[in-house]
C-alpha positions, 0 to 999 in steps of 0.5 A: 152842254149839260155834261160840260156844266156837270164836269165844271161843277165837279172841278169847282167843288174839288177846288173849293174843298182844297182851297179850304184845306190850304186856308187852314194850313196857312192859318195853322202855320201863321199861328204856330209862328205867332205862338213860338214868337211870343214865347221866344219874345218873353224869354229874350226880353224879360229882365227876370227869368221868373217873369218870362211868361205869356198871357193865358188868354193869348196862349189858349186862344192860339192853342184852341185855333190850332186845335181847330185847324188840326181837326179840320185837316182830317175832316177835309181829307175825309170830305175830299174822299166823300166828294169822290164817292159822290162823283163815282156813284151818284147820278149826274146832277150839278145840284147834288155835287154842289150841295155835297161839296159845300155841306162837307166843308160846313160839317168839317168846320162845325165838328172841329169848332164844336169838339174844341169848344167842348174840350176847352170850355172849362179852362181858365183864361186868367193869369200868365204861364211860362209855357203853352201846352196843347192840353190842360187837365180839364181838356185832356180827356176830350182831346184824347178821345178826339185824337183817337176819332181823328186817327180813325177818320184818317185811316178810314179815308185811306181805305176808302180812297184805295177802294175807290181807286180799284173800283174806278180802274175796274170800271174803266177796264171791264165795264165800258161806258159809251158816255164820255162824261162818265168815262172822264169822271172815272179817269179824273177820279183815278188821277185825283186819288193818285195825286192826293194819296201820297199827301194823305199818307204823309198826314197819317204818318205824322198823326201816327207819330204824334198820337203814339208819342202823345200816349207814351208821354202821358203814360210817363207823365209822372217821370217828367217835370213840367218843363220837360213834359212841355218840351217833349210834347212840343217835340212830338207835335208833327203838324208843322211838318205836315203843313210844310211838306204835305201841300208841297207833295200835292202841288208837285204831283199836280204839276207833274200830272199836268206836264204828263197830260200836256206831253200826251196831248202833244204826242197825239197831235204830232201823231195825227200830223204825221199820219196826215203828212204820210197820207198826202206824201203817198198820194203825191207819189202815186200821182207822180208814178 
């Protein structure tokens, strides 16, 4: 019974972390639509093109929350990997898994909010702007540093996931355990890593394109007008693509995994039924002869 409660705790912790990730993906998508909608609205309905501007307070408020979401994506991905480390290496303790999972969620959100506040705390929120960029002169240095750190987190997460995948494969194939809960956790880690890794790799690819394009654009800052600079920055912003495609990849692989497990279970049941039927048919034949 204790093993059952432990496995349930592991599953619930993983679901809590994934739910947090999906909430921020939904929030990012919603605010991106709101921001773009506000920009389109002032362009379409302003009688004078010089008045096609939105409030700085609205612009930076939405941009700040979007920055928090982008940082949370990376930190939550790392949190999922840390949860797998706990599941793989630490003793069978429900309390340990509960504390580890929720602490990772809290730390991810806390870091994202703190670094965004540090970046934007000196910005002015009065006045109006014709376009809404992700960084200002005051926030640029902190945002550049944060993007580099988040990219390092992403790369580290992939490396750890690959190492955990290989380690769990090795444990199953070479270090046999008589504990069903240990074997189940190892197999569950393998399945969860295989399902989540493509989405994580896609996120890293989006981040590489965004980070690389960001540095190229800023190195050529003097070659562009303000409007051209904002347009190019918007073009290389890849997180909306991740929000649309990343969860779809994960949900598809999870559904595919459930169907494969169901098929294997049906094969086991069918095989057992066939063996029983063969046994009684043979017994019946012996009695007749």
